Structures are given as C-alpha cells and as structure tokens.
C-alpha positions as CSV (number, residue, x, y, z in Angstrom):
1,M,-28.3,98.9,23.5
2,D,-25.0,100.2,22.3
3,E,-23.4,99.4,25.7
4,K,-24.7,95.8,25.4
5,N,-23.6,95.5,21.8
6,I,-27.2,94.8,20.7
7,A,-27.8,95.5,17.0
8,Y,-30.7,97.7,16.2
9,Q,-32.0,100.0,13.5
10,Y,-33.1,103.5,14.5
11,R,-36.0,105.1,12.7
12,E,-36.8,108.8,13.1
13,Y,-40.5,108.6,12.6
14,F,-40.9,112.4,12.4
15,Q,-38.9,112.2,9.2
16,Q,-40.3,108.8,8.2
17,P,-43.8,108.5,9.7
18,L,-45.3,105.1,10.3
19,S,-48.1,104.1,7.9
20,R,-51.5,103.1,9.3
21,E,-50.6,99.4,8.6
22,E,-47.3,99.7,10.4
23,I,-49.0,101.2,13.4
24,R,-51.6,98.3,13.3
25,V,-48.8,95.7,13.2
26,M,-46.9,97.5,16.0
27,L,-50.0,97.6,18.2
28,K,-50.6,93.9,17.6
29,K,-47.0,93.1,18.6
30,L,-47.3,95.3,21.7
31,D,-50.7,93.7,22.5
32,L,-52.0,97.2,23.3
33,S,-54.6,99.5,21.9
34,A,-53.9,102.8,20.2
35,Q,-55.3,104.6,23.3
36,D,-52.6,102.8,25.4
37,I,-49.7,104.4,23.5
38,L,-51.1,107.8,22.9
39,R,-49.0,110.7,24.3
40,K,-51.7,112.7,26.0
41,R,-49.4,115.7,26.6
42,D,-48.7,116.1,22.9
43,K,-50.1,119.3,21.3
44,A,-51.9,117.3,18.6
45,Y,-53.8,115.4,21.3
46,K,-55.3,118.6,22.7
47,E,-55.8,120.2,19.3
48,N,-57.8,117.2,18.0
49,N,-59.7,116.6,21.2
50,L,-58.6,113.0,21.2
51,D,-59.8,112.3,24.7
52,A,-63.3,112.1,23.1
53,V,-62.1,109.7,20.3
54,T,-62.7,106.0,21.0
55,D,-62.6,104.6,17.5
56,E,-59.3,102.7,17.1
57,E,-59.0,103.4,13.3
58,K,-59.5,107.1,13.8
59,L,-56.8,107.1,16.5
60,I,-54.4,105.2,14.2
61,G,-55.1,107.8,11.5
62,Y,-54.2,110.6,13.9
63,M,-51.0,108.8,14.9
64,S,-50.0,108.3,11.3
65,E,-50.5,112.0,10.6
66,N,-49.0,113.2,13.9
67,P,-46.2,110.9,14.9
68,G,-45.6,112.9,18.1
69,L,-48.8,111.2,19.5
70,I,-47.0,107.8,19.7
71,Q,-45.1,106.9,22.9
72,R,-41.4,106.5,22.3
73,P,-39.1,104.8,22.1
74,I,-40.7,101.5,20.9
75,G,-38.6,98.5,20.1
76,I,-39.9,96.1,17.5
77,T,-38.7,92.7,16.5
78,D,-40.2,90.1,14.2
79,G,-42.3,88.6,17.0
80,K,-42.9,91.3,19.5
81,A,-42.6,94.9,20.6
82,V,-42.1,96.8,23.8
83,V,-42.5,100.4,24.9
84,G,-39.1,101.6,26.0
85,R,-40.3,103.4,29.2
86,P,-38.2,102.8,31.1
87,V,-35.6,102.4,28.4
88,E,-34.4,99.1,30.0
89,N,-37.6,97.5,28.7
90,L,-35.9,97.5,25.3
91,L,-33.5,94.8,26.6
92,D,-36.5,92.4,26.9
93,L,-36.8,92.0,23.2
C-alpha cells in the first residue's frame, strides 16, 4: 500500500482489541462468518476447543478477548472489507 501511495490507517489490535460490535461490522463487510476468519492454529483456538463451538456470538466473544484468533491483515473501508491473504487482496478495496 505504501508502494502504491494508498492512504491507510494501521491498527495493532493486540494493543487495541476490536470490540464485539466492531467484529460484527467487519464480518458483515467481509460477508463472512466468524468461523471463516478464525485462525485455527492460534493457541487460544486449541485451548478453548473452538472447533466444537458453532454459536456465532460465542465465537465473536472469543475473538474480542483473543485477537490472535482473527485472520490478519484485514483491510476495511466504509463499504467493504477484505482479508489480506494474499496481501495483494488489500488493493481491491
């Protein structure tokens, strides 16, 4: 994004975790479920046995409390969001 001179604001969500509402809004913009953006290799995923959790609100709660569970990077604009894997996806915003 720097190379393309695209303005952006970076948020370190380990220091500034997303609220449950911010996660809900992000998921809506992504048009994905919480399960779709879970990092299954994260320590908190295994510790909390999240493969057995199907309730969307419970997963959002875990994500809010354990930001490492959220795929990253995620680019968000007013109208949409994309998971930046591969990072070139961020250029589609």
